[in-house]
N, C-alpha and C positions, 0 to 999 in steps of 0.2 A: 264404790271406789272413792277414796279420799283424794285430796289435792296432790299429795306426793306420789301416790300410785298413778294418778292420771298423768302427772308430769313424766314419770318413768315410762308409762305406756307411750306417750308422745315421742320420747327419746327412742324407744325400741322401734316404733313405727318409722322414725326417720332413718335409723340404721337399716331396717328392712327395705325401705325405699331405695337407699343408696346401694344396697347389695343387688336388688333387682335391676336397678338402673345400670350397674356395672355389668350384670349378666346380659342385659339388653344390648349394651354397647358391643360386647364380645360377639354376639350373634349378628348384629348389624355389620360389624367389620368383616366377619366371615362371608356373609352373603354379598357384601359390596365387592370384595375381591373376586368372588365367583362370577358376579355379573360382568365386571370389567374384563376378566379373563375370557369369558365366553364371547363378549363383544369383539375383543381383539382377534379371537380365533376365527369368527365369522368374517372379519375384515381381512384376514390373512396377514395380520400385523404382529403375530407372535414372534416372528423372526425378522431380523434385519440382515441385509447382504453386506458382509464385511469387505474390506478393500482387496482381499485376496480371493474374493468370490465364494467364500465359505459363509454359510448362513450362521448367524449368531442369535441366540434367544434375546428378545427385547423385554421379556417378562422374567425378572430375576428377583432376588431378595431385596436388592436396592429399590426396585419399583414398588414391591409390596410394602416396604417400610414407609416410603414417602406417601403412598396412597393412604395407608392406614393412619399415618400421622395427620394428614390433611383432614380425613374424616373425623378423627378424634378431636382435633382442634375445632372443627366446625361444631360438633355436638356439644363439647364442653364449653366452648366460647359462647354459644347461644344460651346454654343453661345458666352460666355465670352472669351473662348480660341481663337475662330476664330476672333472675333472683336479685341482682343488684338494683335493677329498676324498681322492683316491687318492695325491696327492703328499705327504700327511702321513706316508707311510712304508709299507713293506711290512707292518708290523704291522696297519695298517688293512685291507689286503687280506686278510690271514690271519684277522683278527677277523670280517670280512664273511662268510668261508666257514666260520666256527665252528672255526678251527684252535686247537689246544692247544699252548702252548710246552713244550718239553722241555729238561731241564738234565742236568748230569753225574751228579746223584744219583738219576736216574730208575731205578726198580727193574726195568724191563723190559730184558732184554739186547739185543733187536733195536733198541730206541731208542738205547741206548748205542752200539751198532755204527754206527747212522746218524750220531750226533754225531761219532764217531771218523772216519768217512769225510769228513764235511763239514770237519772241522778239518784233515785231511790235504790236502784239495783247496785249502782257503784258504791254507795255508802254502805249498803248491806254486805257487800262482798269485800270491802276494804281496798278498792283499787281506784286510781284517779278516774274521773269521769271522762269517758271517750267523747271525742267530737262526733256530733250527730249529723248525718247527711240524709237528704231525701232524693231518691232517684225518680226522674220523670217517667215512670213506667206504670201502666194500668194493672199489671200482674201483682199478685199478693206475695211479697217476698221480702227478705232482709238478709244482711250479711254482717260479719265482723271481720276486720282486716287490720293488719299492723305487724310489726316485728318486735317492738318493745312496748312497755306500758306507756311511754311518752308519745307514741305515734299511733295508738289504737283509735279506730273509728268504728262506728256502727252506722250502717246505711239501711234505710227502710224505704220501700217503694211508695209512691203516692197511692197506688191501689190498696196497699195494706192500711194506710191511714184512713182511707175512705170506707173500707169494708169491715174493719175490725173494731170491736169495742175495747174498753180499757183493759178488761181482764184478759182478753185474747191477745192484745198487743203486749201486755205484761208477760204472758206466756212465751211469746216470740222473743222478746228481749231477754228473758231468762235463759232461753235456749242459746242465744248468741253469747251471753255472759259465760255460759258453761264452756263454750269453745275458747273464750279468752282465758278462763281460769285453768283449763286443762292443757294449754300450750298448743292447741290445734292450729293457731294462726300461722306460726312459723312453718309448720308442716304444709299448710296450704300454699304458702309462698314457694316452698321447695318443689311441691308437686307441679305448680305452674311452670317453674323454670325447667324442670326435667322434660316435660312434654314439649316445651318450646324448642329445646335443644334437639330432640329427636325429630321434630317436625321440620327443622331446617334442612335436613338431608333430602326430604321430599321436595322442598322448594328448589334446591339446587338441581335435582333431577328434572323438574319441570322446565327450568331455564335451559338445561342441555337439550331438551326436546325442541326448543325454539331457536337454538343456535343455528345460524344459516349464513349463506353468502347470497348476494343479490347480483343477478345478471343485468344486461341492458334493459330488459323488460320488467325488472323489479320482481321477478319470480323467485321464490325461495327454493334453494337446492340443499336440503338437509342431508347431512352425512348420516348414512345408515347406522354406522357403528355408534355415533354420538347419540342418535335418537334411541337406539336400543339400550345404550347405557343409561340414558336419561329415564326411559320407561322403567328400567330395572331399579334405579335409585328412587323413583317415585313410589314404586311398589314397596321397596324396603322401608323408605321413610314413613309412608302412611301406614304400613303394616306395623312398624315399630310404634308409631303414634297410637294406633288402636290398642296395641298391647299395653302401652303406657297408660291409656285410659282405663283398661281393665284392671291394671295394678292400682291405679288411683281409686277406682270404684271399690275394690276389695278393702282398701285401707279406710275409705271414708264412710262406708255404709254403717259399720259398727259404731263409728264415732257419732253418727246421727242418732242412732238408738240411745246411746249413752247421754247425749245432750238432751234428748226428749225426756229421759228419765230424770235428769238433773233439773230440768225446768219444772217438772211436777214436784220434785223435792224442794226447790227454792220457794215456790208459791203455795204448796200444799193445795193446789187447785187444778186437777186434771182437766176441768172444763175450760181453763184458759187456753193452754196450748192445743188441747183437743178440739176446742171450738175454732181456733185459728185454722187448723188442718181441715176441718169440715167446711169452713168458708172457702178455702182454696179449692176443694173438690166441687163446691157448688158454683164457683165462678167459671164462666166460659173461658176466661183468659188463664185461670189457674195461677200458677207461679211463674209462668213463662215470661221471659224478657225479650224485648225486641232489639236491644243494643247489639251491634255486630261484634263487640269485644266481650260480651257476657260469657262466652264459652271458656275464655281463659281462666276465669275465676268461678266457674259454675259449681265447683265442689265446695265453695265457701258460703253458698246461699242456704237459707232456711229450708227451702223446698226446691224441687227440680226446676231449673230455669231454662231447660232446653226441650225442644219437641221430643216426645216419647214414642219411639217406633218399636217394631218387633225386635230388630237386631240390636237396637240401642239398649235393650235390657241388660246386655252383657257388660256395658261400660257406664251405665248411669250411676252417679255417685250417691244417689239417695234411694232408700228403700221405697217400695211401692207405698203410695199414700194410704191405701186401705190397711196395710199391715201396721203402719205407724199409728193410725187411729185406733185399731183394735188393741194394740199394746197399751195405749193410754186410756181408752174407754172400752173395756171388754164387753159392755152391754150394748154397744152400738149396733143398730139393726141393718147397717149397710146402705142406708139411704142418706143422701146429702140434703141439708135444709135449703129452703129458699134463701138466696143470697141476702145477707143483711139481717136474717132472723136467727136468733139463737135461744135455746131453752135455758142457757146458763144465766144466773143473775149477773148483770153487767154494769150496774151503776157504780160510780165512784163512792157514793154514800154507803153502799153495801160493803165495799172494800174497807172503808173507814170503820164501819161497825165491828168488823172482825179484828181490827188492829189492836185494840185495847186488850182483848182476850188473849191474843197471840203474845203480846208483850208480857202479860202476866204469866203465861205458861213458860215463856223463856226465862223470866225472873226466877220462877220456882225451881227450874231445872239447871240452874246455871253454874257459875264459875266458882264453885266451892271445892275445897280440898277434903275429900273423905279418904285420907291416905294419899301420900304424895304421888304414888304410881298412877292412881285413877285420874288425878288432876292433870298430870303431865300428858297422859294419853288423850284426855278429853280436850284440853286446851290446844295442844298441837293438832289434834284431829279437827279442830274448828277451822284451821287454816284452809283457805280456798273453798270453803263450803258456805252455803247460804240456806237458811231454812225460814219457815214462816215467821218465827219470832224475830230473826234478823231483819227481814223485810219490813215487818211492822215497826221495829225500832227505828229503822232508817226513815220510814215515813214520818214518824213522830219527830225524829231529829231534824228532818228536812223542814218541818214547820215550826221548830222550836228556836231556831237561830234568831238572834236580834235582827230586825229587818234591815238595819243599816249594814250589818255584816253580810247578810244574805245577798243583798243587792251588789255588794262589792265583789262577790265571787263571779259576777257575770260581765265585768268590764276589765279590759286589759290593764289600764292604769290602776284602777281600784284593787284589782286582784293582787298586784305586786305590793301595793300599800297594805292590804290585809295581811299578807304573809309577814311583812315587816312588823305590823301592829301586834301580831301574835307573839313576836319575839321581844317586844319592849319589856324592860325590866320593871319590877314592882317598885323599886326605890326611885324616888323622884329625881335625885341627882344623876343617877345612871341613865334614867329615861330621857332626861333633857340632853345629856351628852349624845345619846343615840340619835335623837331628833335633830340635833345640831349637825351631826355628821351627814344625815340624809339631806338636810337643807343645802349643804355644800356639794354633795356628791351625787345625789339621786336626780332623776328627771324631775323637772319642775312640776309636772302634773302628778307624779307619784307622791312628791312631798306634800302637795296641797291636799291630796286624798288622805294621807296618813295623819296630817294635822286635824282634818275633819273627823276622822275616826277617834283620835286621841281626845278631842274636845267633847265628843258625844257622851263620854262617861260609861260606855257599855263595856262589858267584859265577856270573854268567851269562857265557858266552863271547860274543865279539863277534858271531858268526854266530847266536846264540840270542836276542839282544835284540829285534830286530824281530819274529821269529815269536812270541815271548812277548807282545809288545804286541798283535799281531794276534789272539791268543787271548784277551787280557784285555779288549779294547775292547768286545765285546758286553755285558759285565757293566755297563758304564757307562750303558747305555740306561735303567736303572732310576733314575738320579739325578733328583732334582727340579731345577728351574731354579736354586734357591739352592745346592744341593749342587754342581751342575755349575760354577757361577761360582766357588765357593770352591775347587773342585778346580783350575780353571784359574789362579786367583790363586796358589795354592801351587806349582803347576808352574812358574810364572814366577819365583817367588822361588828355587826350588831351582836352576834353571839359571843364575841370576845370582849364586849364593852365593859363588863363588870369584873374582868380579871378571872372569872371562873365560869363554868358552864355546867348546868345540870344535864344528866344523861337524856332526859326527855327533850330538852331544848336541842341537844345534839342530834337526837333521832329525827326530830321534826325538820331540822335544817338539812340533815343528811338526805332525807327522802326528797326534799325540794331540789337540792343540788344535783342529785342523780337524775331527776326528771329533766331539769333544764340542760344539764350537760349532754343528755341524749339528743337535744335539738341542735347542738352546735355542729358546724361542719368539721370534718376531720376527726370525729369522735373515735376513740380507741375501741377496737372490737373487743368483745368479751374474752377474758382470759381462758386458758385451757381448763376444761372442767376438772375438778378435784374429786376423785372417786372414793376417797377414804378420809374420814375425819382425823385419823391419826397423823396424816400428812401435814395437817395444819393445827396440831395439838397446841403449839405455843400461842397461836392466835386465839384459839378457844379459851386458853387459860386467861388471856387478857380480858376477854369478854366476861367470862364467869367471875373473875375477880372484881371487875367494875360493878357488875350487877349485885354481887354478894355484899360488897361494902355499902352500896346504896340501900339495899333491902335491910341490912343490919341496923342502919341508922333509923329507918322508917318503922321497923318491926317493934311492936309494943310489948311483945312477950319475950321470954327467954330464948334468944336466938342470936348467934354471933356469925360473923362473916366466915369463920373457919368451918362451922357446921354446914352452912349453906353451900359453900364451895365444895366440901366433901360430898354432899348429897348430889350436887350437879355433876361432879366428876364421875361418880358411880353410875348415875343414870345415863350419861353419855357414853359410858364404857371406856373411859380414858384413864389410864394409870400413870403414876409418876408425875402428876402435875401438882404444883404447889401454889397456894394463894399468894398473889403478888401484892406488895404494899400499895396502899392507896396513893402514896406520893409518886409512884412510878407510872401511874395510869393517866397520863396527860391526854388531851384531846387528839393530838396527832397519833399517839400510840393506838388508841381505840379506833381511830378512823382507818388506819392502815390495816388493823386486824379485821375489821368488818369488810373492807374491800377484798381482802384475801378469802374470807369465809364465804363471801357472796358467790365464789366460783364453785362451791360444793355442788355435787349432783343432788337432786331432790331428796333421795332417801337419807343422805348424810346430813342435809339441812334439818330433817326431822329429828335426828339424834341431837344435833346442836340445840335446837329449840326446846327439846325436852329437858336438857340440862339447864337452859336459861330459866325455865319455869321453876325449877327447884331453887335457883338463886333468888327469885323474887318473892317467895313465900315459903312458909314452913308447913303449918297444918291448919290454916284458917282460910277464909274466903280471900281471894286475891283482891287487893284494893283497886279502886278505879284508876288511880294515878299510875300504879304499876302495870295494870292492864294496858293502859295507853302507851306506856314505855315499851311493852312487848310489841304492840302494834307498830310503833315507830321503827323498832328494830326489824320486824318482819318486812316492812316497806323497804328498808335499806337492803334487805336480802332478797327482794323481789318475791316475797311470799305474802299473798294477800290475807289479811286477818280481819274478820268482821267486828263490828262494835259489840260491846258488852250488852247482852239482852237486858232491856229495862234500864239502861244507863241514862236514857234521856230524862 
């Protein structure tokens, strides 16, 4: 399953969840009315005595309406509240579970190793590096949480760090990155919200059971009807909750199998994730967590985080451990190893020995055009996927950065300075103008850092710029709203300083602006999804025209913008579009077009990107600079694209 299929699957699962949730609400309302009606019947309160002595029914359509409205508001309100709380970012989930953030200066070597693995996997998959947390739990487990790329986190338990070697930990992290790339995190948040809303009805019923009056002796005198109604609501609420958990389990189990398979695909090493699952089985604690709030996000963990009983098999969100191991390691004999012992090669040296060969394989297989259709499919198919060559390339990239630039990615001040540094102009006069602006407008610490970087004489290669930005972006999460707005204003000035802007500079700045804008309070919600590329054909024409003009200038063979545009239009299945003059394609025009195109559903984004590939090249290998331009565009469209294999 490729990235776009996985995203569509996540969307379908969300629709399925909402439909089942709606059905559950209808059933809950019906049973709630039945319970309350029967309670009033036993109490003899179905009728009231009118002023003329005639009995009048107290249970009419008006009462039914208000009761149903109250229950509906309770369930939907609880659901919206929980989703809103968890949608504030993965940091909120990690804080809820008492996670501790870790950084590059952490004194513990196993934590530094974890950060290194997460950074490698992020570079390989083309997404910003998630913030990493350690949970103070002895069980072997991990999770990924977040709502947008700008608020994604990965949490790993202390037990996993102590029990797993590098390859096994890499397998676990690859599994979690699969959930990030396939859009499962949003689904996880919605699942938690739905269950919380249904559960509230049971809590209200419990409170009704304890509603009482107190006499002189302090003895409770519970109303029989209220107690009966409360018991009924408890039964309905908890029955609905259990049904919700069964729905959650049905949706999540298959996602776990897919993430396991993706982890093997990412690392080409079944012993990694397979060994991690074996270690969980060998551990007395397993993957169980002690935190009292772990149940709320149990479906987001790598392995089962809750006690496993006979009846809980119906609603556990993870397949049985033995079944997962057998799918990954078909020759497993069914016995778990002694904890901490593994037959798989586990040293970092062994991993590094395979990196060079993997990069060579990736270089031989890579991004050439043997006919445009083959290339468009292969390049777009690379989106959201990770393989052995990508991981090896990321590992080499991660060690190839100039040390001063690499250190800058791990400090909040230096990270901002690094992004500014990557946008400094090659011309000395424009460069000095940019630096003078930062001296007057930027934070003093940021300006000092960028002067230090500028004086160092180092340069980032084209293929290093986007990975460096991906490494630096997490440090921007600590910015206050005022600092974030100042940073975005300065970014805008830098890219306009020379009176013109390359599409690559625009793409790089666009991905940074989108990430930082997601951190600001009052951010606008995502627009309504666009289900058909034809609905935004004019915006697609703007993008195809800009890319075609750029590629025609860079192309060394017979190829003009008209031909590239026509090929892109045909590949995207759009008719009636004309190439726009380069003079009409200003920064604001392209910016608005990409913002609109970002609302496309995944399958239509794939059509758009296939057209973009035809704009960038004709019948030769795609140049590194144009590949990086495509990666920048994909980042602006929220489509992760890995680095070019062998580009380091």
